N, C-alpha and C positions, 0 to 999 in steps of 0.2 A: 504493500499499499504506499509506503514511503517512497518507493521508486516511481510509482505511477504519479504521485503528487509532484515529484521533482520534474518529471518529464512534462507534465502539464504546465508548470511554471516556465519551463524553457521555451515552450511553443507559443507563448502569448505574443501578440503583436498589436501595434497601433495603426489604425487606418485613417488617412486624411481624406478619403472619398466622402461624397455627400450621402448621408444616411437617408434611407427611405422614409423613416419617421419624420425627419426634418422637412421632407417635401410635402407632408400632410398638414403642417402647421398653418394656421390662418395668416394671410398676408397682413403685415402691420400697416394699417391704414385707418382713416376715419370714415365713418358713415357707410352707406351702401356702396356695393361694388358696381352695380348697374341699375339704371332706372329706365323703364320702358313707359312711354306715354302714348295716349290716343285720345281723340275727340270723337264722340258718337254723333250720329246725325241729329239727334234731339238736343244736342248741346252739352251733354254730360261729359266732363273731362276726367280722364282716368290716368293714374300714374302708379306703377308698381315697382318697388325697390327690392333688389336681391341683397340680403344682408350678409355680413361676414360670419356666417355660421351660428346665428342666433337661434335659440331653441323656442323662442316665443314670437308669435306673429301678431300683427295688429292691422286693422282695417278701419278707415274713417270715412264716413259719409258726411260731407259738410255742405251746408246751405248758406248762401248770403242772405241771412234772415235774422240778424241780430236785433237788439232793442231799438236801434235807430229807425227801423221800418215799422214800428208800432204807431198806430194812429187811433184817435178817438177811443172807442170802447175796447181796443186791443192793447192799451197800455198795460204792461205787466205780463203780456202773453209769453214772452221768452222765458220768464221766471217759472211760469206754470208749466211750460213744455219741459223744462229741466226737471221739475218735480214729478211730472207725469211720464217721464221716459220709461219708468218701470211698470206703467199701467198696462191694462189689457189692450191688445191690438186686434187686428182683423183675423190673425191666425193663431195666436197663443194667448193664454191667460197670464196674469201676473204670476200666479203660483208656478205654472209650467215653465215660464222663462227663468225664474230664479232657481228652481230645482235643477233643471237640465243644465244650465250654465255652470252651476257649482259642481255638479257631478262630473263635468268634463273639463274642469279647471279654467273656465272662461269667465269673463266679466264684460259688461257693457256700461260705458260711462257717457254722460251727456254734459257738455260744457258750452257756454255761450259768452259773448261779449257784445259790444255795440254793433259789431260788423257781422259776425258769423255765429252760427250754432252748429255744433258738430256732435256726431254719435260715433263712438269708437268701440269696436270689439277687440278684446285682447285674449288670446287663447293659444294653445299649442298648434303648430301648423297642421298636424295630422288630423285635427278635428274641425278645421275651419269650414270644410264643405258641409259639415253637419250643423254648425252653429251660425252660418251666414244668414239663414232665413230668420233667425231671431233678431239679428241686426236690422234686416229689412223691415221686420214687423215693428221695431221700435222707431226707426228713422222715417219710414214712408207710409206706414199702415196703421198708425196709432188712431184709436177711435175717439178718445176723450169723452168717455161716457159721463153723463151728469153726476152719477153717484160717486164715481172716482174723482171727479173734479172737486166735489164737495168734501171728500176725505182729504184731498191734497191741500185744502185751504188751511187746515190746522198746521200742516208741514210748512206752508209758506210763512205763516206767522212765526213759527219757531225759527225759520231761517232768518227772519228779520231781527230776532233777538240774538241769534248766534253770530251775526256778522262781526268780524274782527274790526276794531276801530280803524286800523290802517287800511283795510279793504274798503271801509265805508268812506274814509276821507279821500281815497283815490277816486271813488265813484263820484263823490260830491264835487271834486275839483274839475272833473270832466263836465259835469252839469254847469258849473260856474263858468267854464271856459267858452261854452258854445251857446248860440241860439239855434233854434230849429231842432231837427230830429236827433242830432248827436247829443243833445241835452237829456235825452231819455235815459233813465236809470236802468241798469241791468236787473234791478230788484223791483218787485211789485210794491207799490206804496200801500200802506195800511188801509187807506180809504178805498182802494180799488179791489181789494181781495174779495169782498162779498159780491161785488158787481161783475166779477169774471164768470162767464158762462161757457158751456161747451160749444155753443154757436160761435162765440167770439174766437175761440181757439181753432175750431175747424175752418173758419173763414180765414184766419191768419195763415194756417197751414196751406190751404188751397191757393192763396194768393202768392205766397213766397216760397213754398216748397216745390219749385218747378225745376225742370231739367236744365233750363238755361242758367239757373243760379246754383247748380249742384256740381260738386267735385268729389271724386273718390280717390283716396290715397291708401296705399297698403305697403307693408314691409314684411318680408318673410312669406308672402302669399304669391303663388304663381300668377303671372300676368293673365293667363287664360281664366283662372278662377276669379280674379278681380273684374275682368270684363263681363263674365257671366253674372256676377252680382250687380254690376252697373246696369246691365240690360234689364234686370228685374225691377229696378227702381221706377222706371217709366217705360211702358211698352210702346208708346207713340214714337214715331220717327220724325215728326214735324218739330221744328224749332219754335218754342213759344215766343210771343211778342216780348220785346225788351221793355222793362219797366222804366219809368222816368225817375232818375236819381235826383233827389233834392239836396242842395248844398246847404251847409251850415256855416255861419259866420262867427268869428270870435267876438265875445262881448266883455271879457275881463270882469266877471261878476264875483260875488262873494256868497258862499254857502256855509251853513253851520249846522251842527248837531250837538245839542247840550247833554253832557253826561253828568252834570252837577258840579257844584263848587268844590275846588281843590282836587278834582279828579285828574288823572294822567291825561295829557293833551297831545293830539296829533295835528300837525299843521302841514298843509300841502300848498305849494305855490307852483304855478305852471304857466307857460306861454305856448302859443301855437307852434307845432313842430312840422314833421314831414310825414307824408303818406307812404304806403307800401308800393305805390305806382312808380316811384323814383328810387330804384335800388341803391345807386351810389350815394345819394343824399341820405337815404335811410341808414346805410352803414356809417356814414359820417356822424349822424346823430347818436348812433349806438356806441361808437368809439368815444365820443365826447362824454356820454353818460358813464361809460366804464372808466374813463380817465378821472372823472370827478369822484367816483366811488358809488357802487350800486349795492354794496353789502358789507360783509365782514371778511377780514383776511383769514380768520380761523373761527371755528365754532366750538363752544364749550357747553357744559351742562347748564350754566346760568348766563344771563345776559352780561354780568360783570366779567365773565371770562373771555368775552369776545373782543377782538381787536378790529376796529372799523378801518375800512380802506381810506387812505389819504387821497387827496388833500381835504375832501369834504369832512371826513371823519375826525380830522384834527380840530375842527371848530369847537367841539364840545370841551376841549381842554381836559380839566380834571373832573368834570361833571360826568360821573358814570351813569347817570340816569337820562342823559340826553344823547340821542342818536340822529344822524343825518344820512340820507342816501338819495341818490338820483334815480329817476325813472324816465323811460321814454316809451310812449304808447303810440301806435300808428293804426289808422284806419285805411280805407282805400285811397282817398284823395288828400288826406291831411292827418294830423296827429297832435300830440302835446308832449312837451318836454318840461320836466319840473323837478322839484326837490320836496321830499317829505321829511318832516322832523317829528320825533317823539320825545316828549319831555314832561317834567312836572309842571303843575300850574304856576308855581312860584317863579319858574324861569321861562315861561311860555312867551312872554313879550320879547325877551332877549333872543330866544331861539327863532322867533318869527322874523325879527329884524336881521339877524345874521343870515338866515336862509335867503331872504330877499336880496341882501347885498351880494351874496355869493352868486345868485342867479343873474344879477345885473352885471357881474364882472366875470362870468364864465368864459368870456372871450379872451381873458388874460392867461389861459392855459399855455404853457410853453411846450416845445417840441418833445422834451423828455417825458413830460406827463402824457402827451398824446401817444407816444410810443408805448408807455406803460398801459394805456387804455387799449391799444391794439392787442397786447399780449393777454390782458384780462378777458377781452372779448373772445379771443381764440380759445382760451380755456373753457369759457362758458359754452361755446358752440360745440367743442369736442365732448363735453359732458352731456349736452343736449342729445347728441347722436347715440348715446348709450341707451336711451329710453325708446323702445319701439313705438310706444303710443305717441310720444312727441314727434318722432320721425314721420309717422303716418299723417298726423295732423299737420305737420309742416309741409309735407308734399301736397296735401289737399289745399292748404293756404296758398302755396306757390301757384298752383293751377288756377285758383280763383283770381289771382292778381297777374296772371300771364307772365310769371317769372320762372326761370329755370336755374336753380342753384344746386339742387340734388343733395349735396352733402356738405359737411363742415369743411372738408378739404377745399372745395370750390370756393366756399365763403372766405377761407383764409387767404386764398389767392387774390380775391377782390380786395380784402383788407390790406394786403401788402402793396397792392398797386395804388392805393390812395395816397396822395401826396400830403405831407404834414401841413404845407401852406394852405391847401384847399380845406383841410379839416379845421385849421385855425380860422379861416374866413367864415366857415359855417358857425363856429363858436361865437364869433363876433356878431354874426347875424342873429343868433339866438339872444345875445345880450341886448341887441337893438330893439327887441320886441317887448321890452319890459313895460311899455305903455299899455300893452294888452294883457298884462299879468292877471291871472285869476287866482282866487284864494279860497280854501276850504278849511274849516276847523271842526274837529270832533273832540269833545272834552269840556274843559272849563272855558266857555266861550267869552266870558267876561275878562279873562286874564290875557287875551290875545288882542293886539291892536287891529283895527279895521284896515283893509288893504290900502285905503287912502292915507293912512297914518304911517305907512312904512317908509315913505320918503324916497321911493325909487321911480315914481311916475312923473 
């Protein structure tokens, strides 16, 4: 035995040839490897992405039917549609949907904003062909029965109570920024809940859930399967008439929501920004927001463990209860760019003035800060492509805006091509819009100065 062992050791060798196992490793890259696109005769746009070996698939049906398209007795319809996404449809009951989806490891989510409403199925690729009919039932065949709408009204009221103050202040500052339909909230107002009927919801769905306003994006699903799903959304081959888009104008208003005296206070200041129709300008706004600071450099178990991104995060100084961050929201033709601050009532006035001054001087960003903003944005885009739901919703959104970016890698190429001088000019343009600044406050409203008192107009 000893001799055999010695011979074995003498015969060992090292090979420098390429291993067959190494050839099977996934290619190091960001986002989908290939995206196939198509436009159907009835106007539905389809895109399917082949991922880098993901074991989870996602498919999104998106309509250009956000809260901005609500009128008259339809105000609050998009909130009810979100709440009723799990209700009974033409093909399956609420119980059947929930039971079968859970048994097969799938889930359907509904999300909406002022521009879009989307329905996304997330499931293993092997069961997509079995679960796609449930997605169709939720997105295009929901019945909105009167008894189910009545049950959802309690859920709507609970949603209004559970809204996080930061989410509420972002919604209010958009209302303060615009006149017209962009001022419509994504939440149903308390006074509108009892007035909502099944007829209003069905009328809204018939008007805006049309093939000309519909896009379908998928990741991890074969292109042929995605096309089959899109064909079942609308069987007609004719293109519906295009609706008339109504423009909204900036008004620089003031909105508030009182949480009581000495309560924590959230302050949002915003100016008109850029829409998704202008991709280079949209990236410039996103870089500027990232350069100012959109979050924390690190996350801890408590808020006091977090380090905010500079330079905006440095304004709080030693005050651990005050936080600042930038946000950039875009609709089809326009958007808003602003700053949200969270602080205590005792320091709310100082925080509001500091945020307004920073927004008025955002054009002073130097090239080094702009370069840091580019790197932060690249990291965010790379993290975004790790979530199949976000990728499928992103593809559907690209189709809706006639944009082809496909992956984070392509976005990074666009970011690298943007000249710092052009980004600096865009930042100065944002600063010049301070005369149109809108303001929203959630918390102790008496502790915050009115927008006219900020001294930046």
